[in-house]
C-alpha positions, 0 to 999 in steps of 0.5 A: 644782453640788449639783443635778447631784450629786443628779441623778447620785445619783438615777440611780445609785439608780434603775438597778435599777428604771429598766427597769420604769418606762421603756418606749420600744420603739416610740419606738426603732423609730420613731427607727431608721426615721428614721435607717435610710438613714444608712450604718454608721459605724466608731465611735460614742459613746453619751452617758448610755447608762443601762441600754442601752435605746437601745444595740442601735439604736446598735450597728446603726449602728456597728461599735464603740460606746463607752458613757458614763455617770456611773452604774456601776450603769447601765453594768453593766446596759447591759453585761449587756444588750448584752454586751462584744463591740464595746462599751467602757464609760466611767464619767465625770461627763458635765459634766466629761468631755473626749473623748480621740478623735473619733467618727463618730457621737455619740448621746444620747437623753432626756439633753439635758433633764437639762442645765441651761441655764447649762451647755448651751453648754459641753456642746454644745461638748464634744459638738462636740469628740467628733465628727469633721469630717463626723461626726454628732450625733444627739439624741432627746428631748422638746422645748418642746412637752412643757411645754404637753402635760404642763401644766408650767411651762417656767421651772421647771428643778428637778423632784422624782423619787421612787424605788419606796421613796419616797425623793425626789431633785431633778433637772434637767428642761428642754424646749428649743425646737427653733429655739433648738437649731438656731441654737445648733448651727448657730453651733457649726459643724453642719448641722442637720436636725430631725424631729418624732416624735409630739406632743412628741418629736424627732430632731435630726441635726447634721453637723459641717461643718469642723475649724475651730472657729467664731468666738466672734462666731458663738456670741456672737450667741446670748447665753447658753444659755438656754431660749426659750419656744415 
């Protein structure tokens, strides 16, 4: 998919300037407080880890962390930030990647909005296959309220982003509805809880309930994975 390839090219090119543009320290502290009561797990997977801004939080929740990202430039910065101890880095296209093991915790922040609606269901199925029965998936992201807050057309999936040097790229940017996400993950065999953080952000925690894959009818009732208007 051309748009996905261009999105990856954008984040590879942006790696060196990403941290100067993104400031999420207060948000990370807020999310960490939400997750603090959970016990520490043995092995976590952080998908789309980027430059590792969220990785210290994930490391506080797990004895070992595997970092997954499609950009080797991002992974190098993340490794420099957190060091090699307790961390393994995997470079892979997330839309093609398949897990070779199950993790106690799968975490990703500010990534779900970069998953196109047509690929959302398959992506979440991959996420499900990466977490063990009884394990958790934690998603931190903006939801569909963001479209109204930022005066964005919710039907628009393709956005333009610009580097400091002026070069422009097209990326995917979708703000999913929380009710839709809850229904989809429930149909995939998760027990879901959602906490809103501020006016446009959320933390979703989903526990995988059973080793048995849900029947196709459960997911089929939801139709294709499309955005819903709030």
